[in-house]
C-alpha positions as CSV (number, residue, x, y, z in Angstrom):
1,M,51.7,-34.4,3.5
2,R,54.0,-32.7,1.1
3,H,54.7,-29.9,3.6
4,V,55.5,-32.4,6.3
5,V,58.0,-34.2,4.1
6,L,59.6,-30.9,3.1
7,L,59.9,-29.8,6.7
8,A,61.4,-33.2,7.6
9,I,64.0,-32.8,4.8
10,V,64.8,-29.3,5.9
11,G,65.1,-30.4,9.5
12,L,67.4,-33.2,8.7
13,A,69.6,-30.9,6.5
14,A,69.8,-28.4,9.4
15,V,70.9,-31.1,11.9
16,L,73.6,-32.3,9.5
17,V,74.9,-28.8,8.8
18,F,74.9,-28.0,12.5
19,A,76.8,-31.3,13.2
20,G,79.3,-30.3,10.5
21,F,79.9,-26.9,12.1
22,V,80.4,-28.6,15.5
23,R,82.9,-31.0,14.0
24,L,84.8,-28.2,12.4
25,E,85.0,-26.2,15.6
26,R,86.2,-29.2,17.6
27,A,88.8,-29.9,15.0
28,G,90.1,-26.3,15.3
29,K,89.0,-25.4,11.8
30,R,87.2,-22.2,12.6
31,M,88.5,-20.7,9.4
32,T,86.7,-23.3,7.3
33,S,83.4,-22.5,9.0
34,V,83.8,-18.8,8.3
35,L,84.9,-19.3,4.7
36,V,82.0,-21.7,4.0
37,I,79.5,-18.9,5.0
38,F,81.5,-16.1,3.4
39,G,81.9,-18.1,0.2
40,L,78.1,-18.6,0.0
41,V,77.5,-14.9,0.5
42,L,80.0,-14.1,-2.2
43,A,78.5,-16.6,-4.6
44,E,75.0,-15.3,-4.0
45,A,76.1,-11.7,-4.7
46,W,78.0,-12.8,-7.8
47,I,75.1,-14.8,-9.2
48,Y,72.3,-12.3,-8.3
49,P,73.5,-8.7,-9.1
50,N,70.2,-7.4,-7.8
51,Q,70.0,-8.6,-4.2
52,S,66.4,-7.6,-3.9
53,L,65.3,-10.0,-6.6
54,I,66.7,-13.3,-5.5
55,P,64.1,-16.0,-6.3
56,A,63.1,-18.7,-3.8
57,G,65.6,-21.5,-3.7
58,I,68.8,-22.6,-1.9
59,F,70.0,-19.1,-1.4
60,H,66.5,-17.8,-0.4
61,P,64.5,-20.4,1.4
62,V,60.8,-19.5,1.6
63,L,58.2,-21.4,3.7
64,G,54.5,-20.7,3.3
65,S,52.8,-18.4,0.8
66,G,54.3,-15.2,-0.5
67,S,56.1,-13.6,-3.4
68,G,59.4,-15.4,-2.8
69,V,61.3,-12.3,-3.6
70,G,62.7,-9.8,-1.2
71,G,61.3,-11.2,2.0
72,A,59.1,-8.7,3.8
73,D,55.8,-10.0,2.3
74,S,56.7,-13.6,1.9
75,G,55.3,-16.3,4.2
76,L,58.5,-17.2,6.2
77,S,61.5,-16.0,4.2
78,F,65.2,-16.3,5.0
79,R,68.6,-15.8,3.3
80,L,71.0,-18.6,3.7
81,P,73.5,-16.7,5.9
82,E,70.7,-15.8,8.3
83,I,70.3,-19.5,9.0
84,L,74.0,-20.5,8.9
85,V,75.5,-17.7,11.0
86,P,73.4,-18.6,14.2
87,M,74.0,-22.3,13.6
88,A,77.8,-21.7,13.3
89,F,77.8,-19.4,16.4
90,M,75.9,-22.0,18.5
91,A,78.3,-24.7,17.3
92,R,81.2,-22.7,18.4
93,M,79.7,-22.1,21.9
94,L,79.0,-25.9,22.2
95,A,82.5,-26.8,21.1
96,R,84.3,-24.3,23.3
97,R,86.3,-25.7,26.2
98,R,87.4,-22.3,27.6
99,P,85.5,-19.2,28.7
100,L,84.7,-16.8,25.9
101,L,86.9,-13.7,26.2
102,L,85.7,-10.6,24.4
103,K,87.6,-7.4,23.7
104,A,86.2,-3.9,24.0
105,A,85.2,-3.6,20.3
106,S,83.3,-6.9,20.4
107,L,81.5,-5.9,23.6
108,W,80.3,-2.6,22.0
109,W,79.2,-4.4,18.9
110,L,77.2,-6.8,21.1
111,A,75.7,-3.9,22.9
112,F,74.6,-2.4,19.5
113,L,73.1,-5.7,18.4
114,T,71.2,-5.9,21.7
115,W,69.8,-2.5,21.1
116,L,68.9,-3.5,17.6
117,A,66.9,-6.4,18.9
118,A,65.2,-4.0,21.4
119,A,64.3,-1.7,18.4
120,A,62.4,-4.6,16.8
121,V,60.3,-4.9,19.9
122,I,59.8,-1.1,20.0
123,G,58.8,-1.2,16.3
124,V,56.1,-3.8,16.9
125,E,54.8,-1.9,20.0
126,N,54.6,1.2,17.9
127,G,52.4,-0.6,15.3
128,N,55.0,-1.0,12.7
129,S,54.9,-4.1,10.4
130,A,56.0,-7.1,12.5
131,N,57.0,-8.9,9.4
132,L,59.2,-6.0,8.2
133,A,60.6,-5.5,11.7
134,L,61.7,-9.2,11.8
135,F,63.2,-8.8,8.3
136,E,65.2,-5.8,9.3
137,A,66.3,-7.5,12.5
138,K,68.1,-10.1,10.4
139,A,70.9,-7.5,10.2
140,I,71.9,-9.0,13.6
141,A,72.9,-12.2,11.9
142,Y,75.1,-10.4,9.3
143,I,76.8,-8.2,11.8
144,G,77.1,-11.2,14.1
145,F,79.0,-13.0,11.4
146,F,82.0,-10.8,12.3
147,V,81.9,-12.2,15.8
148,L,82.6,-15.5,14.1
149,V,85.4,-13.9,12.1
150,A,86.9,-12.4,15.2
151,G,87.1,-15.8,16.8
152,V,89.5,-17.0,14.0
153,P,93.2,-16.5,15.0
154,A,94.6,-13.6,13.0
155,N,97.6,-15.8,12.1
156,E,95.3,-18.0,9.9
157,F,94.3,-14.9,7.8
158,A,97.9,-13.7,7.6
159,H,99.8,-16.9,7.0
160,G,97.2,-19.7,6.4
161,R,97.0,-21.5,3.1
162,T,93.2,-22.0,3.3
163,F,92.6,-18.2,3.2
164,R,95.2,-17.7,0.4
165,R,93.4,-20.3,-1.7
166,F,90.1,-18.5,-1.0
167,L,91.7,-15.2,-2.2
168,Y,92.9,-16.9,-5.4
169,G,89.5,-18.4,-6.1
170,S,87.7,-15.1,-5.4
171,S,90.1,-13.4,-7.8
172,A,89.2,-15.9,-10.6
173,L,85.5,-15.3,-9.8
174,A,86.0,-11.5,-10.0
175,A,87.8,-11.8,-13.4
176,I,85.0,-13.9,-14.8
177,G,82.5,-11.4,-13.5
178,I,84.4,-8.5,-15.1
179,L,84.5,-10.4,-18.4
180,L,80.8,-11.2,-18.4
181,N,80.1,-7.6,-17.5
182,Q,82.1,-6.2,-20.4
183,L,80.6,-8.7,-22.8
184,K,77.1,-7.5,-21.7
185,A,76.3,-11.2,-21.0
186,N,72.7,-12.1,-20.0
187,I,72.7,-15.6,-18.6
188,S,69.5,-17.4,-17.5
189,L,69.6,-21.0,-16.4
190,A,66.7,-23.0,-14.9
191,I,68.8,-24.9,-12.3
192,P,66.7,-26.6,-9.6
193,G,67.2,-24.8,-6.3
194,V,69.3,-22.1,-7.9
195,P,67.3,-20.4,-10.7
196,I,69.4,-17.9,-12.5
197,S,68.0,-15.0,-14.4
198,N,69.9,-12.1,-16.1
199,M,73.2,-13.0,-14.6
200,G,76.2,-11.1,-16.0
201,A,76.2,-7.7,-14.5
202,M,78.6,-6.8,-11.6
203,G,76.4,-5.9,-8.6
204,A,77.4,-3.3,-6.1
205,D,77.4,-5.9,-3.2
206,A,79.7,-8.3,-5.1
207,A,82.0,-5.5,-6.1
208,T,82.3,-4.3,-2.4
209,I,83.1,-7.9,-1.3
210,F,85.7,-8.2,-4.0
211,L,87.2,-4.9,-3.0
212,S,87.6,-6.0,0.6
213,L,89.3,-9.2,-0.4
214,G,91.5,-7.3,-2.9
215,L,92.7,-4.9,-0.3
216,I,93.7,-7.8,2.0
217,A,95.4,-9.7,-0.8
218,A,97.3,-6.5,-1.9
219,A,98.3,-5.7,1.7
220,I,99.6,-9.3,2.3
221,A,101.5,-9.2,-1.0
222,I,103.1,-5.8,-0.4
223,C,104.2,-6.8,3.1
224,S,105.6,-10.2,1.9
225,E,108.6,-11.1,-0.2
226,H,108.2,-12.7,-3.6
227,Q,104.4,-12.6,-3.8
228,T,104.0,-11.6,-7.4
229,R,101.1,-14.0,-7.9
230,L,99.2,-12.5,-5.0
231,I,99.7,-9.0,-6.3
232,I,98.3,-10.0,-9.7
233,A,95.4,-11.9,-8.0
234,S,94.5,-8.7,-6.1
235,L,93.9,-6.7,-9.3
236,P,90.7,-8.2,-10.6
237,L,89.3,-8.0,-7.0
238,L,90.1,-4.3,-6.8
239,F,89.0,-3.7,-10.4
240,A,85.5,-5.1,-9.9
241,S,84.1,-1.8,-8.5
242,I,84.9,0.0,-11.7
243,V,82.6,-2.1,-13.8
244,A,79.8,-2.2,-11.2
245,E,78.0,0.9,-12.6
246,Q,77.1,1.9,-9.1
247,R,78.0,5.2,-7.6
248,A,78.2,3.8,-4.1
249,A,80.6,1.0,-5.2
250,L,82.9,3.5,-6.9
251,L,82.8,5.8,-3.9
252,A,83.7,2.8,-1.6
253,M,86.7,2.0,-3.9
254,V,88.0,5.5,-4.0
255,V,87.8,6.0,-0.2
256,A,89.3,2.6,0.5
257,L,92.2,2.9,-1.9
258,A,92.9,6.4,-0.8
259,L,93.2,5.4,2.8
260,F,95.2,2.3,1.8
261,T,97.7,4.4,-0.1
262,V,98.1,6.8,2.9
263,A,98.4,3.8,5.3
264,I,101.1,2.2,3.2
265,A,103.0,5.5,3.0
266,V,102.9,6.0,6.7
267,G,104.0,2.4,7.4
268,W,106.4,2.1,4.5
269,K,109.0,0.3,6.7
270,R,106.7,-2.7,6.7
271,V,106.7,-3.0,2.9
272,R,108.7,-6.1,1.7
273,S,107.9,-6.2,-2.1
274,T,110.6,-5.2,-4.5
275,P,110.2,-2.2,-6.8
276,T,110.0,-4.7,-9.7
277,E,107.0,-6.5,-8.1
278,L,105.2,-3.3,-7.4
279,G,105.9,-2.1,-10.9
280,L,104.5,-5.3,-12.3
281,G,101.3,-4.8,-10.4
282,V,100.9,-1.2,-11.5
283,A,101.6,-2.3,-15.1
284,T,99.0,-5.0,-15.0
285,F,96.4,-2.6,-13.6
286,I,97.1,-0.2,-16.4
287,A,96.9,-3.0,-18.9
288,L,93.4,-3.8,-17.6
289,L,92.4,-0.2,-18.1
290,L,93.8,-0.2,-21.7
291,V,91.9,-3.4,-22.8
292,P,88.9,-1.4,-24.1
293,V,91.2,0.9,-26.1
294,L,92.9,-2.1,-27.8
295,V,89.6,-3.7,-28.6
296,T,88.2,-0.6,-30.2
297,A,91.4,-0.2,-32.2
298,I,91.3,-3.8,-33.4
299,V,87.8,-3.5,-34.7
300,G,88.7,-0.4,-36.6
301,K,87.1,2.5,-34.8
302,R,88.8,5.8,-35.4
303,Q,88.3,7.1,-31.9
304,P,89.1,4.4,-29.3
305,A,86.9,4.5,-26.2
306,V,88.2,5.9,-23.0
307,P,88.7,2.9,-20.7
308,F,85.5,2.1,-18.9
309,S,84.1,5.6,-19.5
310,G,80.7,4.2,-20.3
311,T,80.6,2.4,-16.9
312,V,81.7,5.5,-14.9
313,N,79.4,7.7,-16.9
314,A,76.5,5.3,-16.2
315,A,77.3,5.6,-12.5
316,F,77.4,9.4,-12.3
317,D,76.4,11.3,-15.4
318,T,73.0,10.1,-16.7
319,Q,69.5,11.4,-16.4
320,A,68.5,8.4,-14.3
321,K,71.3,9.1,-11.8
322,A,70.3,12.8,-11.7
323,L,66.7,11.8,-10.8
324,S,68.1,9.3,-8.3
325,A,70.0,12.0,-6.6
326,Q,66.9,14.2,-6.4
327,D,64.9,11.3,-5.1
328,R,67.5,10.8,-2.4
329,L,67.4,14.4,-1.4
330,N,63.6,14.1,-1.0
331,Q,64.0,11.0,1.1
332,W,66.6,12.7,3.4
333,A,64.4,15.8,3.9
334,T,61.4,13.6,4.9
335,A,63.6,11.3,7.1
336,R,65.1,14.3,9.0
337,R,61.6,15.6,9.8
338,L,60.5,12.1,11.1
339,I,63.7,11.6,13.1
340,S,63.0,14.8,15.1
341,E,59.7,13.2,16.3
342,N,61.6,10.3,18.1
343,P,65.2,11.4,18.3
344,I,66.3,9.3,21.3
345,L,64.7,5.9,20.9
346,G,63.8,6.1,17.2
347,S,60.6,4.8,15.6
348,G,61.7,1.1,15.8
349,L,62.4,-1.5,13.1
350,G,59.7,-1.9,10.5
351,F,59.0,1.8,10.2
352,T,58.0,3.1,6.8
353,Y,57.3,6.6,5.4
354,Q,56.4,8.3,2.1
355,H,58.4,10.6,-0.1
356,Y,58.1,11.9,-3.7
357,D,60.1,10.1,-6.4
358,P,60.7,12.4,-9.4
359,G,61.7,9.5,-11.6
360,Y,58.4,7.6,-11.4
361,K,56.5,10.9,-10.5
362,V,54.7,9.1,-7.7
363,F,54.8,9.0,-3.9
364,V,56.8,6.0,-2.7
365,T,56.3,4.2,0.6
366,T,59.6,2.7,1.8
367,D,61.6,1.8,4.9
368,L,64.9,3.1,3.5
369,T,66.7,6.5,3.5
370,H,69.8,5.2,1.5
371,N,72.0,6.7,4.2
372,I,73.3,4.6,7.0
373,A,73.3,7.4,9.6
374,L,69.7,8.5,8.8
375,D,68.6,4.9,8.7
376,L,69.9,4.3,12.2
377,L,68.6,7.5,13.6
378,M,65.1,6.8,12.2
379,R,65.0,3.2,13.4
380,V,67.1,3.0,16.6
381,G,67.5,6.7,17.5
382,A,70.5,8.5,19.0
383,I,71.2,5.7,21.4
384,G,71.5,3.1,18.7
385,L,73.6,5.4,16.5
386,G,75.8,6.2,19.4
387,L,76.5,2.5,20.2
388,F,77.2,1.9,16.5
389,L,79.7,4.8,16.2
390,I,81.5,3.8,19.4
391,A,81.9,0.2,18.2
392,L,83.0,1.4,14.8
393,V,85.6,3.9,16.1
394,I,87.1,1.4,18.5
395,T,87.3,-1.2,15.7
396,L,89.0,1.3,13.4
397,F,91.4,2.4,16.2
398,D,92.4,-1.2,17.0
399,G,93.1,-1.8,13.3
400,I,95.3,1.2,12.9
401,A,97.2,0.4,16.1
402,T,97.8,-3.1,14.9
403,W,99.2,-1.8,11.6
404,L,101.6,0.5,13.4
405,K,102.7,-1.6,16.3
406,H,102.1,-5.4,15.8
407,P,105.3,-7.4,15.5
408,D,103.9,-9.7,12.8
409,V,104.0,-7.6,9.7
410,L,101.4,-9.8,7.8
411,I,98.9,-9.6,10.7
412,A,99.4,-5.9,10.6
413,A,98.8,-6.0,6.8
414,V,95.5,-7.8,7.3
415,A,94.5,-5.3,10.0
416,V,95.2,-2.2,7.8
417,A,93.4,-3.7,4.8
418,S,90.4,-4.5,7.0
419,V,90.3,-0.9,8.3
420,C,90.4,0.5,4.7
421,A,87.7,-2.0,3.6
422,L,85.5,-1.0,6.5
423,S,85.9,2.7,5.8
424,G,85.0,2.1,2.1
425,L,81.9,0.2,3.3
426,M,80.9,3.1,5.5
427,A,81.3,5.5,2.6
428,K,79.1,3.2,0.5
429,G,76.5,3.2,3.3
430,I,76.4,7.0,3.3
431,D,75.8,7.1,-0.5
432,R,73.8,4.0,-0.9
433,K,71.3,3.5,-3.7
434,S,69.1,0.5,-3.1
435,T,67.3,-1.3,-5.9
436,R,64.5,-2.3,-3.6
437,L,62.0,0.3,-5.0
438,N,60.5,-2.5,-7.1
439,S,60.7,-5.1,-4.4
440,S,58.3,-6.0,-1.6
441,H,59.9,-3.3,0.6
442,A,58.4,-0.4,-1.3
443,T,55.1,0.3,-2.9
444,L,54.1,3.0,-5.4
445,S,51.1,5.1,-4.4
446,Y,49.3,7.3,-6.9
C-alpha cells in the first residue's frame, strides 16, 4: 500500500511538472524551462562534490531495492535531469505551432544520439549488463538538453534579463563555494529529500559549469559598454576551477581561457569595455589570488603561502596523483587492446573490463577509461566516434563563424564563449579522473 501511495504521489508530481513545462512553452518562456533544469544541475553539482555518491532523494530518485548511490546496481534509479529533460522536450513538441527546423549541427547530434541508443541494444545483445547499459544510455538525456538550449532564441542569452540574473546568482553560489572550500568546511545536514554529507569541497563538475557561465558572463561584459558588475560577477565563476583540486578541471580552465584570449584578440574590434573596466577586472582577479598571502601575513607566518599552491599541488604533484596517472595508463593500454576486437561497431553500452590499479594494488573491473575518445571507441566504435566528431566540429565552426560575422555583437560574444567552454569540456574529457572507483560502477577483485 505504501508503494502504491508513493507511486501515486510521484505520478501526480510528474503530471504537474509536465503541465508547468507546457504552460511555459506556450507562453514563450523557453528560457525559463532551460534555466530551471540547468539550475537544478548546478545546485546538485554544488551540493554534492562527488557526483558518484549522491544519496537517494529529490536529486536522485530511486524506486525499488538497491544501494541508492551511483545507479547501476539500484532498483530503478534516476537523476533529476534524466526525468526533466524528456518531459521538457515533449512539452515543447506539444506546444509547438510550427514545424521543427533543425540546422546541420543539430541533425548530426541527433544522429549520434540515435547511434548511442543503438549501442545500448548492441550491448544487451552482446551480453553486457542491461542495467549498466541503460544507465550509460542516460547520456542521451544530458546531450539532448542542448537541443532544448538550441531552441531558445540567442537574443535571450545575449540581451535577456532572466539569463543575466541567472549569471549573477551563479556567481554568488561560486563565491560561497570558493569560501567554503578555502575554510575546509565539512557540512552535513539531514534535510528530508536532500540529505547533505561532507559538503564544502568544490567538485570538478561544479567548477566546469561555473567556468562555462563565467566565460559567457565575461564575453558579454567585454563586448558591452559599462558592464563593470558583470565583469566582477564573472571572476568567481572563472576562479572556481582553481580551488577544485582536480587536474581535469584545471586543464579545462587553461584550455578555455587560452582560446578565449586568442578569440578576443582576433575579434578585438567587437570589444566595447573601456581600459578602466578591463583593468578593474584584472585587478580584482589578482586580489583574489593574493587573499591567501594576506591571510598568512595577518596571522603572523614568516613565509606567506603562494596563492592556492596547495590546491594546485594537490591536483598535480602528489603521490596519489602519480598513482592515478599510472592507473590511467594501465586503463588506456587495456582499452586499446579491447577496442581492436570491435573497432567499427564497438562493444556496446554496459561493457566492462579489468585493469590493474597500482594505488589499491588490485585488479579493478570498470566501465570507464577516463578518456572520452577511448570511451566512445570502446562503446560505440568508429561509427559512433565519427558521428560525435562531425557534430562537434560543425558546432565549433558555427560558433567561430558567429563570433566573426554576426551583426549582433552580444550574440557573437555568447557564441565565442560557448565555443571556448565546449573546448575546455572536451579537454576535461580527455584527461578525466572519475571518482566512481568506489561506487557501484566498479568493483575490486583480489
